[in-house]
N, C-alpha and C positions, 0 to 999 in steps of 0.2 A: 647529404647526395641526393640530387635531383636526375632524376632519369628520363623525365619528361610526361611520365605519365602521371594521372591525375588519381588518387588513393585516398580516398576520404574512410577514417575511422570511425563509426557509430558505437557512440558512448551515451550514457546517461549519469547525473548524478544518482536517481532513486533504483533500488530494484524495484522489480516487478510485484513483488511480495507489499512492499512500503506501498506502491500506487495503491495496490488493492485495500491496504488497512486504511487508507487515506480515505478512500471513496464511502469505504464503511464509516469510518468515522463523520464523515459528512451526513449521513443517510443511513440509519441503523436497519431500515428496512427495502434498501435497496435493491434489486435483483441482480441475480449472478449475469445476468443479458446484458442488463445498461452497466454493469460493472465492464467486463468485458468489453464493450463500445466504447466507453470514456479511457480504457487503458490502453486500447488497441490489441487485444488480445483475443484468443480463444473462450469459449463459454467453459470449455473441459479444464483448461488452463489456470483459469480463474478456481474454478471448484477444487483443484489442488492444491492454490495456494489457502485458500481460505482451511481446506482440511489441514496443512502444514501449519498456520498460524493457529487454529485451535488445538492441534494436538502439542504444539510449543508452549501453549499457555497464555498467548497473546490475543485471543479472543473465543469468544461462546457463542452460541445462538439457540434459539428457542422457536419452537413450531407457531404459528399464531395464524391459524385458518389453514390457507394453502400457502402462505408465503414464510419465510422466516425473518426472522429480528435478530439480528447481530448486539452484540456488546462487546466493546474493545476493553479489553484489562488493562488501563490505563497506569497503573503504579507498577507494572510489568517492567523490569531494566533491559535496555538492549541486548543482545544475545553476544556478539560479537566482543571479545577483548579490549580490540582499539576503542570499540564505543562505551566502552564500560563506565557508569555513572548516571549518563541520561535513565529516563523513565518514558516510556511509550506517551506519556501525555505530554511529557517536553518536547518531543519530537513533533507530535501531532500541533502542539500550540505552536511552534513553527510554521508547519508545512501549510497549517488551515488561515493562518494569519491572512488577513484582506493586502492586497497587495500595495508596497509604497508606491505613491507617485513620484517623479523624478529620474535622479541616475540611481 
């Protein structure tokens, strides 16, 4: 039913956690500030997501001087039952692929 008002629902295919993981997979030495800027999130939110990903075993980090260097745990399986089977590596392989030209 159309009541004449325009109400657009905003949604995306990926969660913010997935976006953060993709940015880290692209550049393991990326700064939280740069992740936040590319994902349109606050630095605080990115830091919470990194902590979540580390606590769940999807990510680890080591301190190198004044910066963190992240490692994605690629063999870890996706955690939601509906996504059972694929690994983080398989998901990232799809998301990091170069865009296909055409339709």
